C-alpha positions, 0 to 999 in steps of 0.5 A, a space after each residue: 456544489 451550488 444547489 439549483 435553487 441558489 442558482 435561480 435566486 442569484 439570477 432573479 436578484 441580478 435581473 431585478 438589479 438590472 431593470 431598477 437601474 438607469 439606462 446609464 448604469 445598465 451596461 456596468 451592471 450587465 458586466 458585473 452580472 456576467 462576472 458574477 455568473 462566471 465566478 459561480 460557474 467556476 465555483 460550481 466546476 471546482 466543487 464537482 471536481 473535488 468529489 473524492 467518491 468518484 475516482 478519476 479516469 484510470 486505466 486497468 488491466 487484469 492478469 490471472 491464471 489465463 495470462 500465466 499466473 500460477 494462482 489468482 490468490 496472490 500473496 506478495 509482489 515486488 519489482 526488481 531494478 530491471 522492472 521485472 515483477 515477481 509474484 509469490 502465492 501463499 498456498 501455491 508452490 512456485 513464484 512468477 515473473 513478468 518481464 513486461 511481455 510474458 509471465 514465466 513461473 518456477 514451481 520446482 525449486 526446493 522450498 518453493 513447493 510450500 508457497 512463497 509468503 514474502 518476496 524481496 530484492 537485494 542491492 545486487 538484484 537477487 530475489 529472496 523468498 520466505 516460506 518454510 525457510 529462506 531461499 535466494 535466486 542468483 538468476 541461475 540457481 535457487 540457494 537455500 539458507 534455511 536454519 537446520 536447527 529451526 527448519 519449520 519452527 519459523 515460517 517466514 512471512 516478511 523480508 527486508 534487507 538492510 544496507 549491510 545486506 543482512 536479511 531480516 525475517 519476520 516469522 510466525 514465531 518472532 524475528 530472525 536475521 541472516 547475515 549470509 553466514 549465521 542466523 540470529 533470533 530475537 525472541 527475548 525482544 519480540 516473542 510474537 508473530 512479525 508481519 511487516 518490517 521497514 527501515 527509516 532513513 536513520 537506520 531505525 527498524 520498525 516491526 509490525 506484529 501481532 502485539 503492536 509495533 516495535 522499534 529497534 535503533 540498533 541498541 534499544 527496543 521500544 514497543 508501542 501498543 494500544 494501551 501505551 500509545 495512539 496505535 489503532 490496533 495491536 495487530 499490525 500487518 503492514 508498514 510504510 515510511 514516506 519521504 518526510 519520515 512519517 510512519 504509516 501502520 496498517 492494522 486490523 482496525 484502521 490506519 495509524 500515522 506516527 510522526 515520532 511525536 503524535 499518533 493519528 488514526 484514520 478509519 472508514 465507515 465501512 469496516 472491511 476498509 479498516 482491515 489494512 493488508 498492504 501499504 505503499 507510497 508513490 513518488 507524489 507522496 500519495 499513500 496507497 492502502 490495500 484493504 479487505 474492502 478495496 484499494 484506497 488512496 490518500 493524498 493527505 487531504 482526500 481519500 479515493 476508493 477503488 473497488 471491483 465496480 471501478 475495475 479492481 480485480 477483487 476487493 480483497 487486496 493483499 499486496 501493492 508494488 509501484 514500478 518506475 513508471 508509477 504503475 501500481 501492481 495490486 495483488 488480490 485474493 482471488 482476482 489475480 493482479 490488477 495493473 493500475 495506470 493513473 
């Protein structure tokens, strides 16, 4: 931004030039001065508009228990093909659905009484929930697929469904998958808590765990930790993959970007903004991060921060989902849900 003293100096210099020239050249000089001032005004305006510390005008709406949520501490959010918003709560029984007009909740279906730690939608539009077991809703009924051999040993906290319809479950005790008939466990490959699962365009699976990142290509397992890579922290709670195939990992101490060759770490001066709990990528390629210090947006060049002071329901952001219209649904720990239209 051009300082006032610089503006004053430019004007004084221009004035001296004007009066020291002959009358014949004054008109030409006057036009040059006008052009110079126009350029300075343009530069001044552009400099102010790139200030990323002041978020641009956006529209906020907050949903709480007063609107129909079961609890204001939201654990997970997903959106189905019809645009319905599904919300799970870590420590409250039931699941909530918003159809664009009203909220409805189901708090009495089997294992939903233990809370819903993860929500996912499959290709058929069925809703899968993870908690002390695995359940699916076929619209009319909730069906339980909990493994009788491990009813409470594997608490499901992340769900992703691959192209074949296999349900991959990140649990407190490792990784498991369910193909519709049988369960498979991968304790020899991942013997730690799994918090996040993502699948890239090549079919490779990526897992965020308590002990770093794991990659599975269908045959070989590869691990990435702080000691052997550029990972920011070994506790990885969220993963997103952008349209370029770049992986974004949210950790307990910063964001890690991995392009399959190079690792890049992003950290903020505020420690709470480095605890990343959720990541998603919008259609424009912007990355959205849910942190313990608010919501952050990164367009690969500049950062924009949104906090309680800007309209966010709560600075502790637990989950983010984006609907077909580009609206951001932001789950918080205590403030309910913020709907952001930017």
